[in-house]
C-alpha positions in Angstrom: 28.6 54.3 50.0 26.0 56.3 48.2 27.1 58.6 45.5 26.8 62.3 46.3 23.8 63.9 44.4 23.3 67.6 44.1 19.6 67.1 43.5 16.4 67.0 45.3 15.6 64.6 48.0 13.0 62.8 45.9 15.5 62.1 43.1 18.1 60.9 45.5 15.6 58.4 47.0 14.4 57.2 43.6 18.0 56.4 42.5 18.3 53.7 45.1 14.7 52.6 45.2 13.7 54.2 48.6 10.1 55.4 48.5 10.0 59.1 49.0 6.9 58.7 51.1 8.5 56.4 53.6 8.3 57.7 57.2 12.1 57.2 57.6 12.9 58.7 54.2 16.0 60.9 53.9 15.7 64.6 54.5 18.1 67.5 53.9 20.0 68.7 56.9 18.6 71.9 58.6 20.4 75.1 58.0 23.6 75.6 59.9 22.9 77.0 63.4 26.4 77.7 64.6 25.7 81.4 65.0 23.1 80.5 67.6 25.4 78.1 69.5 26.6 79.4 72.8 30.3 79.0 73.7 30.6 75.6 75.5 31.4 75.5 79.2 35.1 75.0 79.9 36.2 71.4 80.4 37.1 70.4 83.9 40.3 68.5 83.6 41.7 65.9 86.0 44.3 63.2 85.8 43.1 60.3 83.6 42.7 56.9 85.3 42.9 54.8 82.1 46.1 52.7 82.3 46.9 53.5 78.7 46.8 57.2 79.4 48.4 57.5 82.9 52.0 57.1 81.7 51.5 60.0 79.3 50.3 62.3 82.1 47.1 62.7 80.2 44.2 64.8 81.5 40.5 63.7 81.1 37.2 65.5 81.2 33.8 65.9 79.6 32.6 68.4 77.0 28.9 69.3 77.3 27.2 69.6 73.8 23.5 69.8 72.7 22.0 66.5 71.8 20.5 68.4 68.8 22.7 71.2 67.6 19.6 72.7 66.0 18.3 73.2 69.5 21.4 74.5 71.4 19.3 75.3 74.6 17.8 71.8 74.7 19.0 68.5 76.2 22.8 68.1 76.7 25.0 65.1 76.3 28.7 64.6 77.4 31.6 63.9 75.2 34.6 62.1 76.9 37.8 63.9 76.1 41.5 63.5 76.9 44.5 65.8 76.5 48.2 65.2 76.4 49.7 68.7 76.6 52.7 70.0 74.6 56.1 69.8 76.2 57.9 72.5 74.2 58.3 76.1 75.3 55.2 78.3 74.8 56.8 80.2 72.0 57.1 77.0 70.0 53.5 75.8 70.8 51.5 75.0 67.6 48.0 74.4 68.9 45.6 71.5 69.4 45.4 68.3 67.3 42.1 66.5 67.4 42.4 62.8 66.7 39.8 60.2 65.5 40.4 56.4 65.0 37.5 55.8 62.6 34.9 53.2 62.8 32.5 55.0 62.9 32.1 54.0 66.5 35.8 53.8 67.4 36.8 54.9 70.9 39.2 57.8 70.5 40.0 59.1 74.0 43.2 57.0 74.2 44.5 58.5 70.9 45.8 61.5 72.7 49.0 59.5 73.1 49.5 59.5 69.3 51.8 62.5 69.4 54.5 60.4 71.1 54.8 58.3 68.0 55.6 61.1 65.6 59.3 61.0 64.7 61.8 63.6 65.8 59.5 64.7 68.6 57.5 66.7 66.1 54.3 66.0 68.1 55.7 67.6 71.2 54.6 71.1 70.0 50.9 70.3 70.2 48.2 69.5 72.6 46.9 66.1 71.5 43.1 65.8 72.0 41.4 62.4 72.0 37.7 62.0 72.3 35.0 59.3 72.3 32.5 60.6 69.8 28.8 60.9 70.8 27.4 57.6 71.8 30.8 55.9 72.1 32.8 54.5 75.0 33.0 56.8 78.1 30.7 59.5 76.5 27.3 59.9 78.0 25.0 58.3 77.0 26.9 55.4 75.5 24.9 53.3 73.0 24.7 49.5 73.3 21.8 47.4 72.0 22.6 43.7 72.3 25.9 42.7 73.9 25.7 39.1 72.7 25.0 39.9 69.0 28.5 39.0 67.9 28.7 35.9 70.0 29.5 32.4 68.9 27.5 29.9 66.7 26.1 32.4 64.3 24.6 31.1 61.0 26.9 30.9 58.0 27.1 34.2 56.2 26.3 33.0 52.7 22.5 32.6 52.5 22.7 29.4 50.5 19.3 28.3 51.7 16.0 30.2 52.4 16.4 29.2 56.1 19.8 30.9 56.5 18.5 34.0 54.8 15.4 34.1 57.0 17.4 33.7 60.2 19.8 36.6 59.2 16.9 38.8 58.2 15.3 38.2 61.6 18.6 38.8 63.4 19.3 42.1 61.7 15.8 43.4 62.0 15.8 42.4 65.7 19.1 44.3 66.3 17.6 47.4 64.7 14.6 47.1 67.0 16.9 46.6 70.0 18.7 49.8 69.1 15.4 51.7 68.8 14.6 50.7 72.4 18.1 51.4 73.7 19.0 54.5 71.8 15.8 56.6 71.8 16.3 60.2 70.7 20.1 59.7 70.4 19.6 57.7 67.2 18.4 60.8 65.3 21.6 62.7 66.2 24.5 60.4 65.3 25.2 61.6 61.8 28.7 62.7 60.8 27.6 66.3 60.9 26.6 65.9 64.5 30.1 64.8 65.4 31.6 67.5 63.2 29.7 70.1 65.2 30.9 68.5 68.4 34.4 68.9 67.1 33.9 72.6 66.6 32.4 72.9 70.0 35.5 71.2 71.4 37.6 73.8 69.5 35.7 76.6 71.2 35.9 75.0 74.6 39.7 74.8 74.2 39.9 78.4 73.1 41.5 77.7 69.8 40.9 79.7 66.6 41.8 76.7 64.4 42.3 73.0 64.8 44.8 70.5 63.5 43.4 67.1 62.9 44.7 63.5 62.5 42.0 61.1 61.2 42.2 57.4 60.4 39.8 55.5 58.2 36.2 56.9 58.9 38.1 59.7 60.7 39.2 61.0 57.3 35.6 61.5 56.4 35.1 63.5 59.6 38.1 65.6 58.6 36.7 66.1 55.0 33.3 67.2 56.3 34.8 69.5 59.0 37.0 71.1 56.3 34.0 71.6 54.0 31.9 73.2 56.7 34.6 75.2 58.4 37.5 75.7 55.9 38.9 78.7 57.6 39.2 76.8 60.9 41.6 74.2 59.5 45.3 74.7 60.0 46.8 71.2 59.2 45.2 67.8 58.6 46.6 64.3 58.2 44.1 61.9 56.7 45.2 58.3 56.6 43.0 55.7 54.7 40.6 58.0 52.9 36.9 57.4 52.6 35.6 58.1 49.1 33.1 61.0 49.7 31.3 60.1 46.4 30.3 56.7 47.7 28.8 57.2 51.2 27.8 54.5 52.3 25.9 51.6 50.6 28.2 51.5 47.5 31.4 51.8 49.6 30.6 48.5 51.3 30.3 46.8 47.9 33.6 48.3 47.0 35.1 46.8 50.1 33.9 43.3 49.2 35.9 43.3 46.0 39.0 44.7 47.7 38.9 42.3 50.7 38.6 39.3 48.4 41.7 40.5 46.6 43.6 41.0 49.8 42.7 37.6 51.3 44.1 36.0 48.1 47.3 38.0 48.7 47.4 36.6 52.2 46.7 33.0 50.9 49.7 33.5 48.6 51.9 34.5 51.5 50.8 31.5 53.5 51.8 29.4 50.4 55.2 31.0 50.2 55.6 29.9 53.8 54.3 26.4 53.3 57.2 24.9 55.3 56.0 26.8 58.4 52.2 26.5 58.1 51.7 23.4 55.8 48.5 24.8 54.4 49.3 24.6 50.6 52.1 25.3 48.2 50.1 27.7 46.1 47.5 30.4 46.9 44.9 28.2 45.2 45.7 25.3 47.5 45.4 27.5 50.6 42.1 28.8 49.2 40.8 25.2 48.8 41.9 24.4 52.3 40.1 27.4 53.7 36.9 26.5 51.8 37.1 23.0 53.0 37.4 24.1 56.6 34.5 26.4 56.1 32.4 23.5 55.0 33.6 21.3 57.9 32.9 24.1 60.5 29.3 24.5 59.2 28.7 20.9 60.3 30.8 20.8 63.4 32.1 24.1 64.9 35.7 24.3 66.2 35.7 23.8 69.9 32.0 23.7 69.7 31.7 27.4 69.1 33.6 28.6 66.0 31.7 28.2 62.8 32.3 29.4 59.2 31.2 32.9 60.1 33.7 33.2 62.9 36.5 31.8 60.7 35.7 34.5 58.1 35.9 37.2 60.8 39.3 35.9 61.9 40.7 35.9 58.4 39.2 39.4 57.7 41.9 40.9 59.9 44.5 39.7 57.4 42.8 41.8 54.8 43.0 45.0 56.9 46.8 44.9 57.7 49.8 42.6 57.7 51.0 42.6 61.3 48.7 39.7 62.3 49.5 37.5 59.4 51.8 35.1 61.3 49.4 34.8 64.2 46.4 33.9 62.0 48.5 31.4 60.0 49.8 29.8 63.2 46.2 29.5 64.6 44.8 28.1 61.4 47.6 25.6 61.0 47.1 24.4 64.6 43.4 23.8 63.8 44.0 22.1 60.5 46.8 19.8 61.6 46.1 19.3 65.3 42.4 20.1 65.6 43.4 22.5 68.3 40.8 25.3 68.3 42.3 27.3 71.2 44.5 29.7 69.1 41.6 30.5 66.7 39.3 31.1 69.6 41.8 33.4 71.2 42.0 35.5 68.0 38.3 35.7 67.8 37.9 36.7 71.4 40.6 39.3 71.1 38.7 41.0 68.3 35.3 40.5 69.8 35.6 41.2 73.5 32.7 40.4 75.8 31.2 42.8 78.3 28.1 45.0 78.9 29.1 47.3 76.1 30.5 44.7 73.7 28.5 46.0 70.8 29.0 49.7 71.5 31.3 50.1 68.5 28.9 48.3 66.2 25.8 50.1 67.5 27.3 53.5 66.8 28.8 52.4 63.5 25.2 51.6 62.4 23.9 54.8 64.0 26.2 56.9 61.8 26.2 54.9 58.6 22.4 54.2 58.6 21.6 57.9 58.9 24.3 59.7 57.0 22.8 58.7 53.7 19.8 56.7 52.4 20.0 52.9 52.2 17.8 50.7 50.1 14.8 49.3 52.0 13.9 46.7 49.5 15.5 43.4 50.4 15.3 42.3 46.7 17.8 45.1 45.9 20.2 44.1 48.6 20.0 40.4 47.6 20.5 41.2 43.9 23.5 43.5 44.5 25.2 41.2 46.9 24.7 38.0 44.9 26.2 39.8 41.9 29.3 40.9 43.9 29.5 37.5 45.7 30.0 35.7 42.4 33.2 37.8 41.9 34.3 38.2 45.5 32.8 35.5 47.8 35.1 35.9 50.8 33.5 38.9 52.5 30.5 40.0 50.5 27.7 38.4 52.5 29.5 39.0 55.8 29.6 42.7 55.0 26.0 42.6 53.8 24.6 41.2 57.1 26.9 43.5 59.0 25.1 46.5 57.4 21.7 45.0 57.0 20.2 46.6 60.1 20.3 49.8 58.1 17.4 48.5 56.0 15.0 48.9 58.9 17.0 51.4 61.1 14.6 53.3 63.3 15.9 56.8 62.5 15.7 59.1 59.5 18.6 59.4 57.1 20.0 62.6 55.7 21.8 63.7 52.5 25.6 63.4 52.6 27.6 66.6 52.6 29.1 67.5 49.2 32.7 67.5 50.3 34.9 70.3 48.9 38.3 71.5 49.9 38.8 74.3 47.4 39.8 76.9 50.0 41.3 74.6 52.7 45.0 74.8 53.8 47.3 72.1 52.5 46.3 68.6 53.7 48.4 65.5 53.9 46.7 62.3 52.5 48.1 58.8 53.1 47.1 55.4 51.7 48.5 52.1 50.6 47.7 51.1 47.1 45.7 47.9 48.1 44.0 49.2 51.2 40.7 47.2 51.3 38.7 49.1 53.9 39.1 52.4 52.1 40.2 51.6 48.5 42.9 53.8 46.9 40.3 55.4 44.6 39.0 57.2 47.6 42.3 58.9 48.3 42.5 60.0 44.6 39.0 61.4 44.9 39.9 63.4 48.0 43.1 64.6 46.4 41.0 65.9 43.5 38.6 67.7 45.8 41.4 69.3 47.9 43.6 70.9 45.3 46.3 71.9 47.8 46.6 68.4 49.2 49.5 65.9 48.7 49.1 62.1 48.6 51.7 59.6 49.9 51.2 56.1 48.5 52.6 52.9 50.1 53.0 51.2 46.8 51.3 47.8 46.5 50.8 47.6 50.3 47.6 46.1 51.8 47.7 47.8 55.3 44.8 50.1 56.2 45.7 53.3 58.0 49.2 52.3 59.0 50.9 55.6 59.4 53.2 56.1 62.4 53.9 52.4 62.3 57.6 52.8 61.6 57.7 53.3 57.8 60.1 56.2 57.8 59.4 57.2 54.2 55.8 58.0 55.4 56.4 59.0 59.0 59.1 61.5 58.3 56.8 63.4 55.9 54.2 63.5 58.7 56.9 64.9 61.1 58.0 67.5 58.6 54.4 68.6 58.0 53.5 68.8 61.7 56.8 70.6 62.5 56.7 73.3 59.7 53.9 72.7 57.3 56.3 71.3 54.7 54.9 68.8 52.1 56.3 67.1 49.1 55.6 68.8 45.8 52.2 68.1 44.3 52.5 66.4 40.9 50.2 66.9 37.9 47.6 64.3 37.0 45.5 61.8 39.0 48.1 60.1 41.0 50.0 60.0 44.2 52.7 62.7 44.9 55.2 60.6 46.8 55.7 56.8 46.5 57.0 54.8 49.4 57.6 51.1 50.1 54.6 49.6 52.0 54.6 48.1 55.5 56.2 44.7 55.0 54.6 41.4 56.0 56.1 39.8 59.1 58.4 36.9 59.2 56.6 33.5 59.2 56.5 31.9 62.6 54.7 28.9 64.1 55.3 30.2 67.7 53.8 33.2 69.5 56.1 36.1 68.8 56.7 39.3 70.7 54.6 42.0 69.1 56.4 45.0 67.7 55.4 48.5 69.0 52.6 47.2 71.3 51.2 50.7 71.9 50.9 51.3 68.1 49.4 47.8 67.8 46.6 48.6 70.2 45.9 51.8 68.3 45.7 49.9 65.1 43.1 47.6 66.5 41.1 50.7 67.5 41.4 52.0 64.0 40.0 49.0 62.2 36.9 49.0 64.5 36.0 45.4 63.5 
């Protein structure tokens, strides 16, 4: 993530080595145009046909918003929306809750079911509103650039030879060009601020004076920016897995590299503790050596003819996000190491990288937001220098993350200047994070807590799960229920720290067989939240 700079555009560009004269150089956002915006047309609701939403009697519809909020009378796009209505008597109704799973690029329409997971039926007093942000999922248009981009047999991530580096540069530049062709004018209107304005249009269309908001991961940044722009329109907010608003976005990815390397070592240590089950090594170092050896083997001969070292990194990355898949990854890797059975690994990879015409929709919109929210370096020498430096300390994910974001170097839309997030006048906000969250490191939650002086931070002490609220940890989930029911929060403590400490989400029991998954609905929501 890039640091927030209250300075001129030229200085901001100079800091990261982006020429101020470049045609795609960053530019300040235009003045707010909300006063000109007409009240949106009412949403025409009908029963949802999505199998995940039907059991909750959810309603679905579309919100019409301007492609460019600076031109409210211009071209319109459609935001796919769902609603699960409150079930309490009207006198106990507490309003709407907008929900976002993160990404950016995560499909959020199915998240209107989230209220059913709040303990003690505290969610029943709200209308829960899920939505696919602009460009995502069922919204129209939906952005996809190359459905086969995350397919099999990709080059190794670490550019250990000039040839590997050249191939990845060509791939990432080619993807940016494919998005220019597929996205057209939409690419200039995918910033966080665009979605924040859509959220306020949704508030208006629903006839609400204020919103409640529940954001996971990148969704916390949407909440931060909405609260900054419309502080008086915020009633309650739950922000789980907080983006650091001072590091949007280039620096945040370097932060992640360090954190994911730490978390995968924690996972290797867990595998070692369960050596009798997985037989991958008796110490974390031994498991690390086994993983490295298989990476080298797969670079010469892919597993099942399709899974190379890049795919293996992607499979293990999930263990850095959260604990619930630890046993499945261990079982699959053990089957490969000891039986040369690639099927379990391939099943895990396919589950996290589904095929289809819109297979890259999440990724395309991820780039559309991150590449234009803030400036990125355009000099490849800076990318290479920074990532080699971090790679020496944290080799697991650094280059995978670099290539994931590399299309931003040549992205065919202008970048803006990040909003200076401030919550000085915002109502009390509930912040949640586990100490060792890798996707959104804990320092981000501390920074948000500092900027929102009425906020309270719950910490899952020494946990590694990203955005795991409403997963069954009663110490955390009961606070959420109290907050949504009455606005009650734990006391804010002095200093730069969390305000309530809880045990983290525990690792699963080791198993070498396929186990029944706990809370399948919440599991599917968690996969939506990670976005990768």
